[in-house]
C-alpha positions as CSV (number, residue, x, y, z in Angstrom):
1,M,48.9,111.5,11.3
2,R,49.2,108.1,12.8
3,H,46.1,108.6,15.0
4,R,44.1,109.9,12.1
5,A,44.9,106.8,9.9
6,L,43.5,104.3,12.4
7,P,39.8,105.0,11.7
8,V,40.5,104.7,8.0
9,L,42.1,101.3,8.5
10,R,39.3,100.1,10.8
11,G,36.9,101.2,8.1
12,L,38.7,99.2,5.5
13,L,39.1,96.1,7.7
14,T,35.5,95.8,8.6
15,P,34.2,95.0,5.1
16,V,37.1,92.6,4.6
17,L,36.3,90.7,7.7
18,V,32.6,90.5,6.8
19,L,33.4,89.1,3.4
20,A,35.8,86.6,4.9
21,L,33.1,85.4,7.4
22,V,30.5,85.2,4.6
23,A,32.9,83.1,2.6
24,I,33.7,80.8,5.5
25,S,30.0,80.5,6.3
26,G,29.3,79.7,2.7
27,C,31.9,76.9,2.6
28,A,30.6,75.4,5.8
29,K,27.0,75.2,4.4
30,K,28.1,73.3,1.2
31,P,26.4,69.8,1.3
32,E,28.5,66.7,1.6
33,P,28.8,64.7,-1.6
34,L,26.2,61.9,-1.8
35,V,27.5,58.4,-1.4
36,A,25.8,56.1,-3.9
37,L,24.0,53.1,-2.3
38,P,25.1,49.7,-3.7
39,S,22.8,48.0,-6.1
40,P,20.7,45.2,-4.6
41,S,22.3,41.8,-4.6
42,T,20.8,39.1,-6.8
43,L,20.1,37.4,-3.5
44,D,17.8,40.2,-2.5
45,L,16.1,40.4,-6.0
46,V,15.5,36.6,-5.9
47,A,13.8,36.9,-2.5
48,Q,11.8,40.0,-3.7
49,H,10.5,38.3,-6.8
50,G,10.0,34.9,-5.3
51,E,11.8,33.3,-8.2
52,L,15.3,31.8,-9.0
53,R,15.9,32.0,-12.8
54,V,18.5,29.4,-13.8
55,C,20.0,29.3,-17.3
56,S,20.8,25.9,-18.6
57,T,21.7,24.5,-22.0
58,G,19.7,21.3,-21.8
59,D,22.3,19.4,-23.9
60,S,25.0,18.3,-21.5
61,R,24.2,15.0,-19.7
62,P,24.3,14.1,-16.9
63,F,24.1,17.7,-15.8
64,T,21.3,19.1,-17.9
65,F,19.0,17.7,-20.5
66,R,15.8,19.0,-22.1
67,D,13.7,16.5,-23.9
68,P,13.0,17.8,-27.4
69,V,9.7,16.0,-27.5
70,N,8.0,17.1,-24.3
71,G,10.3,19.9,-23.1
72,R,10.9,18.2,-19.7
73,W,14.2,19.0,-17.9
74,S,16.4,16.5,-16.1
75,G,19.9,16.2,-14.8
76,T,22.1,16.7,-11.8
77,D,22.4,20.4,-12.1
78,V,18.7,20.7,-12.8
79,D,17.9,18.8,-9.5
80,L,20.5,20.9,-7.6
81,A,18.9,24.1,-9.0
82,G,15.6,22.8,-7.5
83,D,17.4,22.3,-4.1
84,L,18.9,25.7,-4.2
85,A,15.5,27.3,-5.0
86,G,13.9,25.3,-2.3
87,R,16.4,26.4,0.4
88,L,15.8,30.0,-0.8
89,G,12.1,29.5,-0.4
90,V,11.3,30.5,-4.0
91,R,10.1,28.9,-7.2
92,L,12.5,27.6,-9.8
93,T,12.4,28.9,-13.4
94,L,14.7,27.2,-15.9
95,V,15.8,29.5,-18.8
96,P,17.1,27.8,-22.0
97,T,20.4,29.1,-23.1
98,T,23.3,27.9,-25.3
99,W,27.1,27.7,-24.8
100,T,27.5,30.6,-27.2
101,T,24.9,32.9,-25.5
102,M,25.1,32.0,-21.8
103,L,27.4,34.8,-20.8
104,D,25.2,37.4,-22.6
105,D,22.1,35.9,-21.0
106,L,23.6,36.1,-17.5
107,G,25.1,39.5,-18.0
108,G,21.9,40.8,-19.6
109,G,19.8,39.8,-16.6
110,H,17.8,37.0,-18.3
111,C,18.8,34.7,-15.5
112,D,20.4,34.8,-12.0
113,I,22.8,31.9,-12.3
114,V,24.0,29.4,-14.9
115,M,23.9,25.7,-13.8
116,S,24.8,23.5,-16.8
117,G,28.0,21.6,-16.1
118,V,30.0,24.6,-17.0
119,P,33.8,24.1,-17.2
120,V,35.9,26.8,-15.4
121,T,37.9,28.9,-17.9
122,L,39.8,32.2,-17.7
123,D,37.8,33.6,-20.7
124,R,34.5,33.2,-18.9
125,A,36.0,34.5,-15.7
126,L,36.6,37.8,-17.5
127,R,32.9,38.4,-17.8
128,A,31.3,36.4,-14.9
129,A,32.1,35.0,-11.5
130,Y,32.3,31.3,-10.6
131,S,31.1,29.5,-7.5
132,Q,33.5,27.2,-5.8
133,P,34.2,24.2,-8.1
134,Y,32.1,21.1,-7.4
135,L,33.7,18.6,-9.8
136,T,37.1,17.8,-11.3
137,D,36.6,16.7,-14.9
138,G,38.6,16.5,-18.2
139,K,38.3,15.8,-21.9
140,T,38.1,12.3,-23.4
141,P,37.0,10.8,-26.7
142,I,33.7,9.1,-27.2
143,T,33.1,6.8,-30.2
144,R,31.4,3.7,-31.4
145,C,32.5,0.8,-29.3
146,A,33.7,-1.0,-32.4
147,D,36.2,1.9,-33.1
148,V,37.7,2.3,-29.6
149,A,41.0,0.9,-30.7
150,R,41.2,3.4,-33.5
151,F,41.1,6.5,-31.3
152,Q,43.3,5.8,-28.3
153,T,45.4,8.9,-28.6
154,L,45.1,12.4,-30.0
155,D,47.5,11.4,-32.8
156,Q,45.2,8.7,-33.8
157,I,42.2,11.0,-33.8
158,D,44.0,13.9,-35.6
159,R,44.4,12.2,-39.0
160,P,43.0,13.0,-42.4
161,G,39.6,11.3,-43.0
162,V,38.6,11.3,-39.3
163,R,35.3,13.1,-38.8
164,A,35.2,14.8,-35.3
165,A,31.9,16.1,-34.1
166,V,32.0,19.5,-32.2
167,S,29.3,21.7,-30.8
168,P,29.8,25.5,-30.9
169,G,30.6,27.9,-28.0
170,G,32.0,25.6,-25.4
171,T,35.3,24.1,-24.3
172,N,34.7,21.0,-26.4
173,E,34.9,23.1,-29.5
174,S,37.9,25.2,-28.3
175,F,39.8,22.0,-27.4
176,A,39.1,20.4,-30.8
177,K,40.1,23.5,-32.7
178,E,43.4,23.9,-30.8
179,R,44.4,20.2,-30.9
180,L,43.0,18.8,-34.1
181,R,44.6,20.2,-37.2
182,K,44.2,17.3,-39.7
183,A,40.9,15.7,-38.7
184,K,37.7,17.1,-40.2
185,L,35.7,19.1,-37.7
186,I,31.9,18.8,-38.2
187,S,29.8,21.3,-36.2
188,F,26.5,20.2,-34.7
189,P,24.0,22.3,-32.7
190,N,24.8,20.6,-29.4
191,S,26.5,17.5,-27.9
192,T,23.3,15.4,-28.1
193,A,23.2,15.9,-31.9
194,G,26.9,15.0,-32.2
195,V,26.3,11.8,-30.3
196,Q,23.4,10.9,-32.7
197,E,25.7,11.5,-35.7
198,I,28.3,9.1,-34.3
199,L,25.6,6.5,-33.8
200,A,24.4,7.1,-37.3
201,G,27.9,6.7,-38.8
202,R,28.1,10.3,-40.1
203,A,30.8,11.2,-37.5
204,D,33.5,9.1,-36.0
205,V,34.4,10.6,-32.7
206,M,33.7,13.5,-30.3
207,I,36.0,14.9,-27.6
208,T,33.9,15.8,-24.6
209,D,33.9,15.9,-20.8
210,V,34.7,12.6,-19.1
211,S,31.4,12.9,-17.2
212,E,29.4,13.3,-20.4
213,A,31.3,10.6,-22.2
214,R,30.6,8.1,-19.4
215,N,27.0,9.1,-19.2
216,Q,26.5,8.7,-23.0
217,A,28.1,5.3,-22.9
218,K,25.7,4.4,-20.1
219,Q,22.8,5.6,-22.2
220,H,23.9,3.6,-25.2
221,P,25.5,0.4,-23.8
222,G,27.5,-1.6,-26.4
223,L,27.1,1.1,-29.0
224,L,29.0,4.1,-27.6
225,C,32.2,3.8,-25.5
226,A,34.2,6.4,-23.6
227,V,37.9,6.0,-24.5
228,N,40.3,5.9,-21.5
229,P,38.1,8.0,-19.2
230,D,40.5,7.3,-16.3
231,R,43.3,8.9,-18.3
232,P,41.7,12.1,-19.7
233,L,43.4,14.2,-22.4
234,S,43.1,17.3,-20.2
235,A,42.1,18.3,-16.6
236,G,39.5,20.8,-15.6
237,Q,36.8,21.8,-13.1
238,K,33.2,22.6,-13.2
239,A,31.4,25.3,-11.3
240,Y,28.3,27.6,-11.5
241,L,28.4,30.9,-13.3
242,L,27.3,34.0,-11.3
243,P,26.9,37.7,-12.0
244,R,30.3,39.4,-11.9
245,G,30.9,41.5,-8.7
246,D,27.9,40.2,-6.7
247,T,29.9,38.8,-3.8
248,V,26.8,38.5,-1.6
249,F,25.1,36.1,-3.9
250,Q,28.4,34.3,-4.6
251,Q,29.0,33.7,-0.9
252,Y,25.4,32.4,-0.5
253,V,25.8,29.9,-3.4
254,D,29.1,28.7,-2.0
255,T,27.6,28.3,1.4
256,W,24.7,26.3,0.0
257,L,27.0,24.1,-2.0
258,R,29.2,23.3,1.0
259,I,26.1,22.4,3.0
260,A,24.7,20.3,0.2
261,Q,28.0,18.4,0.0
262,A,28.2,18.0,3.8
263,D,24.6,16.8,4.4
264,G,24.6,14.3,1.5
265,T,22.3,16.1,-0.9
266,F,24.9,16.6,-3.5
267,L,26.0,12.9,-3.4
268,R,22.4,11.7,-3.4
269,I,21.5,13.7,-6.5
270,N,24.7,12.9,-8.4
271,R,25.1,9.2,-7.7
272,P,22.3,7.8,-9.9
273,L,23.2,9.9,-13.0
274,T,27.0,9.9,-12.9
275,G,27.3,6.3,-11.6
């Protein structure tokens, strides 16, 4: 009986082995999962299009200013944007933005970088990357020179009857809203408009960056004065805003900035305007 059962077992094993080999063969032929190629860096796209698109607010001297009459741009960050584009070998296109919309403009692909005297904040860092900081700055009041003695401290500014100019979307507005509870906050489209309101007597004071306060005082000697710019109310840094996650472009911008600082380009561009 044993000898008669062997052919039966062999007959049963043969189909099983065939099926196993087919299964193994089928598994071996399954294609490997595709590995997605990384998206092109902004650096590659800039070179491909021959254009560097720079978002700038045009309202934050000495970094960026756009003349409302003729539309011409000026400022340290505007000139540095030209230097960056030149070293990339591409043309520069300046894209108007606002403090409220700059993150959306950058994230939406309307520009490649924001160069506008942008303060470094954690809120912005949630949505975009920063270059290495290029300036240490802080907040200080600017007012009519005749009123400097009135606004030496935050307590003197934060009083009923004081009209404080603010522009929406930036750190000047957030600082004013956090620290001024009794003064009347008056919103204007941008810092330039706020300065004009102080000169016209329709606002008393504006808390802004030390760099801007000094520059505005320089633009209006004897009329506007920065209050204690050497002892700012807060400390901060400025840097350029870049697309989040694009380390290739971020590293290039940081390298360019270090070279511009080392070869004197940064100092040459900044000296006449920041003084």
